[in-house]
Wavefront OBJ file of the C-alpha trace (Angstrom):
o trace
v 0.000 0.000 0.000
v 1.157 3.507 -0.791
v 0.668 5.900 2.112
v 0.593 9.534 1.014
v 0.547 12.486 3.376
v -1.813 15.064 1.856
v -1.108 18.471 3.322
v -1.485 22.188 2.733
v -2.354 25.328 4.632
v -5.770 26.303 5.869
v -7.992 27.045 2.868
v -5.659 25.454 0.332
v -8.314 22.995 -0.851
v -7.001 19.726 0.598
v -10.466 18.268 1.077
v -11.436 19.008 -2.525
v -8.266 17.342 -3.780
v -8.879 14.369 -1.474
v -12.412 13.925 -2.818
v -11.129 13.957 -6.413
v -8.636 11.207 -5.612
v -11.298 9.274 -3.718
v -13.481 9.255 -6.839
v -10.606 7.563 -8.654
v -10.263 4.821 -6.070
v -8.023 6.215 -3.346
v -8.760 5.697 0.328
v -8.856 8.910 2.370
v -8.395 9.519 6.083
v -9.206 13.056 7.228
v -7.377 14.164 10.343
v -10.108 16.676 11.218
v -12.783 13.973 11.119
v -10.676 11.658 13.268
v -10.049 14.519 15.678
v -13.779 15.194 15.977
v -14.365 11.512 16.696
v -11.745 11.553 19.453
v -13.190 14.743 20.975
v -16.552 13.169 21.759
v -17.610 13.069 25.431
v -16.182 10.090 27.248
v -13.078 9.868 25.074
v -9.651 10.406 26.702
v -8.919 13.348 24.381
v -12.170 15.040 25.413
v -11.365 14.556 29.094
v -7.835 15.938 28.665
v -9.082 19.042 26.815
v -11.693 19.845 29.454
v -9.184 19.248 32.245
v -6.738 21.698 30.652
v -9.044 24.435 29.339
v -11.936 24.183 31.769
v -15.736 24.079 31.405
v -15.715 27.202 29.242
v -15.039 24.997 26.205
v -18.264 23.031 26.731
v -21.681 23.622 25.229
v -24.831 23.298 27.377
v -25.309 19.727 26.129
v -21.871 18.717 27.418
v -20.136 18.460 24.045
v -17.126 20.546 23.072
v -17.765 24.081 21.879
v -15.329 23.910 18.966
v -15.477 27.645 18.067
v -14.737 28.539 21.694
v -11.889 26.032 21.776
v -10.504 27.451 18.520
v -10.580 30.982 19.940
v -8.662 29.885 23.023
v -6.160 27.893 20.977
v -5.465 30.357 18.184
v -6.500 33.801 19.422
v -5.144 33.339 22.940
v -2.001 31.431 21.997
v -2.722 27.926 23.302
v -2.480 25.977 20.038
v 0.647 24.151 21.204
v -1.110 22.784 24.292
v -4.145 21.691 22.289
v -2.021 20.032 19.612
v -0.054 18.149 22.268
v -3.301 16.499 23.370
v -4.950 15.882 20.018
v -2.169 15.078 17.551
v -0.659 11.956 19.171
v -4.119 10.432 19.513
v -5.016 11.285 15.909
v -1.772 9.779 14.603
v -2.343 6.598 16.597
v -5.886 6.276 15.247
v -4.669 6.919 11.698
v -2.219 4.062 12.113
v -4.968 1.684 13.217
v -7.224 2.621 10.305
v -4.355 2.422 7.803
v -3.467 -1.090 8.941
v -7.073 -2.185 8.462
v -7.163 -0.729 4.938
v -3.871 -2.381 4.000
v -5.066 -5.741 5.304
v -8.054 -5.542 2.958
v -6.198 -4.066 -0.022
v -2.383 -4.319 -0.050
v -2.239 -2.318 -3.310
v -4.342 0.584 -2.063
v -3.442 4.249 -2.323
v -4.123 5.860 1.047
v -4.218 9.646 1.403
v -3.961 10.952 4.957
v -5.186 14.547 4.927
v -3.646 16.872 7.498
v -2.753 20.557 7.638
v 0.096 19.971 10.071
v 2.469 17.427 8.563
v 5.318 19.946 8.548
v 6.607 21.131 11.921
v 6.638 24.964 11.984
v 9.553 24.958 14.446
v 11.525 22.435 12.396
v 10.168 22.865 8.847
v 12.966 20.892 7.205
v 12.280 17.834 9.370
v 11.053 14.985 7.170
v 7.343 14.436 7.935
v 7.430 10.940 6.442
v 9.170 9.460 9.514
v 7.937 5.961 8.792
v 4.356 7.164 8.297
v 4.326 8.078 4.600
v 6.050 7.043 1.404
v 5.269 10.363 -0.258
v 4.082 13.859 0.574
v 1.508 15.615 -1.625
v 1.256 19.352 -1.043
v -1.689 21.518 -2.119
v -0.803 25.189 -2.571
v -2.870 28.308 -3.188
v -2.507 32.063 -3.007
v -3.120 33.679 0.374
v -6.152 35.524 -0.996
v -7.696 32.238 -2.134
v -6.972 30.614 1.225
v -8.625 33.462 3.105
v -11.640 33.488 0.793
v -12.194 29.738 1.214
v -11.866 30.026 4.985
v -14.456 32.810 5.080
v -16.880 30.778 2.960
v -16.428 27.705 5.135
v -16.770 29.481 8.479
v -19.374 32.095 7.569
v -21.425 33.169 10.566
v -23.817 36.011 11.137
v -22.285 36.478 14.578
v -18.747 37.178 13.330
v -17.747 39.989 11.027
v -15.650 38.957 7.998
v -12.689 41.011 9.196
v -12.723 39.152 12.522
v -12.682 35.757 10.832
v -10.045 36.917 8.354
v -7.811 37.964 11.252
v -8.337 34.536 12.813
v -7.378 32.874 9.525
v -4.178 34.911 9.337
v -3.299 33.904 12.902
v -3.754 30.253 11.990
v -1.748 30.585 8.779
v 1.079 32.179 10.752
v 1.307 28.959 12.787
v 1.674 26.804 9.659
v 4.649 26.241 7.384
v 4.418 28.482 4.320
v 4.082 27.132 0.789
v 7.477 28.606 -0.070
v 9.128 26.460 2.595
v 7.012 23.346 2.023
v 7.198 23.056 -1.783
v 10.848 21.869 -1.942
v 10.096 19.263 0.732
v 7.114 17.689 -1.054
v 7.201 14.852 -3.578
v 4.210 16.165 -5.513
v 2.620 19.620 -5.641
v -0.888 20.467 -6.805
v -1.566 24.162 -7.375
v -5.097 25.202 -6.485
v -5.115 28.721 -7.886
v -7.393 28.075 -10.856
v -10.644 26.393 -11.781
v -12.007 23.071 -10.613
v -11.259 21.801 -14.105
v -7.602 22.679 -13.664
v -7.562 20.853 -10.354
v -9.191 17.822 -11.988
v -6.503 17.732 -14.678
v -3.702 17.756 -12.115
v -5.327 14.971 -10.107
v -5.965 12.962 -13.270
v -2.282 13.258 -14.211
v -1.001 12.262 -10.766
v -3.411 9.417 -10.018
v -1.807 6.758 -12.283
v 1.616 7.619 -10.852
v 0.397 6.942 -7.320
v -1.612 3.871 -8.324
v 1.398 2.359 -10.104
v 3.635 3.067 -7.113
v 1.165 1.302 -4.825
v 1.320 -1.806 -6.999
v 5.083 -1.795 -7.645
v 7.177 -1.390 -4.455
v 10.310 -0.221 -6.273
v 8.416 2.841 -7.464
v 8.121 4.078 -3.876
v 11.400 5.959 -4.197
v 11.476 9.636 -3.360
v 10.725 12.020 -6.188
v 9.761 15.644 -6.409
v 7.509 16.935 -9.108
v 5.046 19.741 -9.592
v 1.957 19.234 -11.721
v 0.755 22.266 -13.611
l 1 2 3 4 5 6 7 8 9 10 11 12 13 14 15 16 17 18 19 20 21 22 23 24 25 26 27 28 29 30 31 32 33 34 35 36 37 38 39 40 41 42 43 44 45 46 47 48 49 50 51 52 53 54 55 56 57 58 59 60 61 62 63 64 65 66 67 68 69 70 71 72 73 74 75 76 77 78 79 80 81 82 83 84 85 86 87 88 89 90 91 92 93 94 95 96 97 98 99 100 101 102 103 104 105 106 107 108 109 110 111 112 113 114 115 116 117 118 119 120 121 122 123 124 125 126 127 128 129 130 131 132 133 134 135 136 137 138 139 140 141 142 143 144 145 146 147 148 149 150 151 152 153 154 155 156 157 158 159 160 161 162 163 164 165 166 167 168 169 170 171 172 173 174 175 176 177 178 179 180 181 182 183 184 185 186 187 188 189 190 191 192 193 194 195 196 197 198 199 200 201 202 203 204 205 206 207 208 209 210 211 212 213 214 215 216 217 218 219 220 221 222 223 224 225 226
């Protein structure tokens, strides 16, 4: 099985790219979805978050208030503490799910979608580290990233400028495209139309599918698809 780390900044379009690969037969694990699963009441991650940040991150029904948690993490500078709780658990769960997929289909292409594969404090550190054979990076202009974030998080309660400032704070905590591009094996540029994105995915898919079937093709390579 070929394990591919699919990464990119907030608003880069990772989920769209993942869905296009999924239509072609890839398996996809979304870190955000796994994180939400692990943050349900009664889970160890949930208990650790509440113990650290207090009852202010809970909704009246006892579930996590994710917008409140995001404000504390990103606006108040506690992202490191939150990540220290969530990320190890997410990675462990990804490993379990990946093993199950490989057992069913040894020639599968598995995309693990995550915004935080690159370490902002050590950006040159190889994120593969036994987890991935290849890294696929999705890039976009900052304006496009901000626009997508605003569309996704639109709320009558928050002014656009407030949410845009939050997006910039989050982007500042992530490794920039300029730093990440030379470290990736494949780059998809999401600055154009959906059709352009489709063409890039269509060109890359057989490369990944062949590599999953032929182990010797799992060697490192760096290429950018236009």
